[in-house]
Residue, then its C-alpha position, 0 to 999 in steps of 0.5 A: m898247320i892245316k893247308v886249306l885251298c879256297y877252291t870250292i865245289k861250283t854249286a854255290n848254294t848247296p848246303l855243302s858249299i855253304a858249310a864249306r865257305g862257314f868253315a873258311t870263315s871260322g877262324i878257329l884254327n890258323e890256316n893256309h888258303k890259296c886262290k886266284l883273286l884275292v879281294v880285300g875289302g867287302g865294300a861297294g867296289g870290293c863286291s862289284v868286282a868280287a861278282k864280276a870276277s867270281n862270275k867269270l872265273g868260277a867258284g872258289k877262285v875268288i876270296v873276299l877278306e872282310p871282317a864286318d858283319n853288315h854292309y853299309y849304303q853309306p850315301m844314305f848317311t845324309l838322309i839318316g842325319g837329316g830324319i828322312k831315312k832310318l839306320e835300318d835302312s842303310f846295312r844289309p847282312m854282309k854275307s847277303v851281299l858277297p858274291a855266292l860263288a866267292t869264299w868269305i873270309k871274316d876277318s881283316a888284313a894285319k899285313f900285306e906282302p905284295e912281294s911275295n903275293t901274300v896277305h896275313t889277317s889279324g886271326g893269324d891266316t894267310i892268303e896266297y894269291e895270284y892277283l890282288l885287289v885292294a879295296v879297304g876304303l879311308q880309316l875315319n880318324y875321330d881321335k885325332i881331334p882332341g875332345l871329340l870322342e868324348a864329346l860324341s859319347i855325351p848322350n843326347g848330346k850337342v855334337c854328331s857326325n853323319y860319317s859313321p853308323k855308330y854316330v849318325d842318329r845323333t845328328y837328327q837328335a841334335l837338331k831336334n834339341f837345337r834351341t838358339g845360337n851357333a850351329v857349326f859345321t866341318f870339313p876337315n884338313s884331309p882327304v875324305k869321302c863324298p867331299g859333298a857330304p859336309q854341305k848336305v847335312l849344312y843345307i839339310a839342317e838350315h831347311y830343318l830350322r826353318k821348318s820348325r821355326k827355329r832358323k831365326h834363333a840360329q846362326l849356321h857356319y860352314n867351316t871348311s879347310l878348303p880354299v873354295l865352296f866346292g871344287v868344280k866351279h861350275y857347281a861352286d858358283a850356284l852353291w855360293e848363290i844358295v848360302k847367300k841366299r840362306d844367310i850361311n856364313v862361310n869360313l874357308r881354310t878353316n880347320l877344327v883342332e879341338v872340342k871342348p864338350g864341358t863348355d861347348e866350344a870348338v877350336f878352329e886354326n887358320l890354315d893361311k896363318p897356323d898360329e892364329r886359332f879362334t873359339v866358337k860357342y856351339e849349340l850344335l857342331h856337326v863334325t866331318p872326322p879327318m880321314g886317311a890310308p888305314d894303317v894297315l896299308k901305310a905300313c906297307k910301303s912298297l905298296v903305297t905312296e908316301v901318304g898310304f894311298v895304293d899307288v895305282n896308274k891313275d888310268t888302269l888303276q893297276h898298281q905302278k910296281f906290282s902288275n898283279v895288283f890293283a885298288i879301287g875306291d877310296c884307298s886308291s891313289s887315283p886323284n878323283s873324288k872319293t865317291a860310290a859313283s866313281v866306284a861305279a865307273q871304276s869296277q869295270v876299268v878294274y875287272k877288265n883290266l884284271m882279266a887282260v893281265m890274266e889273260g897276258r894281255t895290257p890293260n887298256r881300259v880307262f877310268d876317266g876320273y868320273a865323280s857324282c855328288p847329288l848334293v842335297t839342298g834341302y827336304n825336297t831338292c837336290m843338285l847333281a854334280e858330275f865331273d871328271y879328273s879334270l874338274t870338268p862337268l860330265e853331266t848325264f841329263p841334258l838340262d841344267q844340273r846346277k838347279e835345284r830339283f825335286t826329281m834329283y831328290l828323289m833320284k837320290k832318295d828313292f832311286m840310288p838305293p835299290l840300283y845300290w843293292h841290286l846292280l852295283l854289288n851284284g857287278l851289274w852297274n858300271g855308272p851312268g856312262l852308256m846312259r849319258k851317251l844316249m841323252h846326248f845322242r845327236l844326228 
């Protein structure tokens, strides 16, 4: 077996260093790699912390393990489903967003061994690390609902989902094809990334049907497994007013359990009465799939909680057992709402605490549970929900953010994507905390 160290020369943009990085990602031979910091996952959290850490530690000290060719800005999927943006607007080549000073191994994790500071890859490589950041996100489990994958494979079909780049274009097509009947939108009985997104598509769809003069022929249903419309009452009260005004039927504690594409029917269970099921005929069905921790995480019992999320301290995001392990984003057990805005706020906490541990100090940076959800309510309005662990509003702007505003819509559509690509992924955006302090400054 060939042993290859991940430490490369410091002139990371030279042809020699680029060639060296290409060799590290070739996967032709099984290799051993060693690094100061291993980042598993090249999503928002992985990119941001890898950028900060590689700038601090120098070239070649950080490895990013990520199998994907493209990096997607997932918050844009809501707008793509409404025909506001195009799928090609939502991604960049992975190699263009990963930090130049880090080594990219284009592979996925097959086995975590935190007891020996080792991760094995699907391609057969072994990576030994001094410190580990787990940033693998959530796994979409479309296959957990019988009939759903079959329904999503029907060309130009009535079933759609904004949660995957594979299916997101189906949503706008289904809206255009809609004629009359039930338009049904679901929220699963599982953790989800961006819990507001299942409602966003509902409101955009309702607005589209009004604009296209189909609304009077449509019955809109939001079937959610939750006992509330939205987890933060401050915003839920305002959202209830919206659904009442727009004549949208909300069914709480209702979970999709089967799709019958042959008859255009969806089967739901009543979560308060598990034996009670009912069937709905649909003309359009938007499904938010069940989600959970990736299988590779669940397999490492010493690393995760009972349900498979990386077992971290919710304040420091350091592992409860392994002091050299941290997690960021959707895969961690931190009980915050799983959004990209949370990742931005977590990134500085994780980075500072990682550096403290590397220097032999006690990590003392604290994550307050900040989450932000720009609730798009149509083609020109948005409500900006911001809150912390306690579900207390933690708002940036000195105005009533429960109100639907065109300015918030423009921020979601036009301001947030470049902020993500140019600042967050490069480790330069840590959330709006400083802006919030300035906005609410009092003499």
